[in-house]
Short mmCIF file of the C-alpha atoms (twelve columns), coordinates in Angstrom:
data_MODEL
# 
_entry.id   MODEL 
# 
loop_
_atom_site.group_PDB 
_atom_site.id 
_atom_site.type_symbol 
_atom_site.label_atom_id 
_atom_site.label_alt_id 
_atom_site.label_comp_id 
_atom_site.label_asym_id 
_atom_site.label_seq_id 
_atom_site.Cartn_x 
_atom_site.Cartn_y 
_atom_site.Cartn_z 
_atom_site.pdbx_PDB_model_num 
ATOM 1  C CA . MET A 1  -1.270 12.580 4.890   1 
ATOM 2  C CA . ALA A 2  -1.535 15.989 5.770   1 
ATOM 3  C CA . LEU A 3  1.546  17.998 5.193   1 
ATOM 4  C CA . THR A 4  2.996  19.952 8.187   1 
ATOM 5  C CA . ASP A 5  4.082  23.883 7.555   1 
ATOM 6  C CA . ASP A 6  7.955  22.643 7.286   1 
ATOM 7  C CA . GLN A 7  6.982  19.929 4.340   1 
ATOM 8  C CA . LEU A 8  5.062  22.648 2.794   1 
ATOM 9  C CA . GLU A 9  7.972  25.437 2.958   1 
ATOM 10 C CA . ARG A 10 10.248 22.825 1.486   1 
ATOM 11 C CA . TYR A 11 8.463  21.263 -0.621  1 
ATOM 12 C CA . ALA A 12 6.336  24.837 -2.141  1 
ATOM 13 C CA . ARG A 13 8.024  24.615 -5.705  1 
ATOM 14 C CA . HIS A 14 6.741  21.144 -6.582  1 
ATOM 15 C CA . ILE A 15 3.309  21.889 -4.766  1 
ATOM 16 C CA . VAL A 16 2.088  24.591 -7.766  1 
ATOM 17 C CA . LEU A 17 3.453  22.395 -10.328 1 
ATOM 18 C CA . LYS A 18 0.078  21.113 -11.684 1 
ATOM 19 C CA . GLU A 19 1.549  17.890 -12.846 1 
ATOM 20 C CA . ILE A 20 2.709  17.148 -8.713  1 
ATOM 21 C CA . GLY A 21 0.468  19.425 -6.409  1 
ATOM 22 C CA . GLY A 22 -0.324 18.847 -2.718  1 
ATOM 23 C CA . ALA A 23 -1.426 15.127 -3.186  1 
ATOM 24 C CA . GLY A 24 1.697  14.168 -5.605  1 
ATOM 25 C CA . GLN A 25 3.893  15.571 -3.134  1 
ATOM 26 C CA . ALA A 26 2.527  13.058 -0.344  1 
ATOM 27 C CA . ARG A 27 2.738  9.968  -2.363  1 
ATOM 28 C CA . LEU A 28 6.538  11.059 -2.891  1 
ATOM 29 C CA . LEU A 29 6.786  11.625 1.077   1 
ATOM 30 C CA . SER A 30 5.137  8.192  1.415   1 
ATOM 31 C CA . ALA A 31 7.326  6.474  -1.310  1 
ATOM 32 C CA . ASP A 32 9.751  3.773  -0.605  1 
ATOM 33 C CA . VAL A 33 12.470 3.188  -1.804  1 
ATOM 34 C CA . ALA A 34 14.507 0.047  -3.507  1 
ATOM 35 C CA . VAL A 35 18.788 0.965  -4.369  1 
ATOM 36 C CA . VAL A 36 19.535 -1.229 -7.395  1 
ATOM 37 C CA . GLY A 37 23.098 -2.497 -8.304  1 
ATOM 38 C CA . ALA A 38 26.282 -2.215 -6.529  1 
ATOM 39 C CA . ALA A 39 26.837 -5.785 -5.453  1 
ATOM 40 C CA . GLY A 40 25.153 -7.180 -2.188  1 
ATOM 41 C CA . SER A 41 24.894 -3.844 -0.952  1 
ATOM 42 C CA . ALA A 42 21.682 -3.464 -3.056  1 
ATOM 43 C CA . ALA A 43 20.032 -7.096 -2.416  1 
ATOM 44 C CA . ARG A 44 17.826 -5.629 -0.350  1 
ATOM 45 C CA . PRO A 45 15.191 -2.896 0.482   1 
ATOM 46 C CA . SER A 46 16.953 0.251  1.327   1 
ATOM 47 C CA . SER A 47 16.172 1.650  4.806   1 
ATOM 48 C CA . ILE A 48 16.891 5.267  4.378   1 
ATOM 49 C CA . SER A 49 14.157 7.067  3.432   1 
ATOM 50 C CA . PRO A 50 14.128 9.159  -0.150  1 
ATOM 51 C CA . ARG A 51 14.166 12.619 1.702   1 
ATOM 52 C CA . ARG A 52 17.210 10.935 4.006   1 
ATOM 53 C CA . ALA A 53 18.638 9.672  0.846   1 
ATOM 54 C CA . TRP A 54 18.483 12.795 -1.040  1 
ATOM 55 C CA . ALA A 55 19.621 14.425 1.734   1 
ATOM 56 C CA . ARG A 56 23.022 12.492 1.997   1 
ATOM 57 C CA . PHE A 57 23.540 12.295 -1.596  1 
ATOM 58 C CA . GLY A 58 22.263 15.250 -2.913  1 
# 
């Protein structure tokens, strides 16, 4: 998965870390998230991408 120019600019700080790099950031972008807890609202995998969840709650 190639990162767009916007993604490169946004995630540049992650990419320069040797522990993450470009390949690690691509894996993070393609990851799925499951929400655990909060009774019935977490009984199914979240349909919100990690980026959108962070934008909402971060």
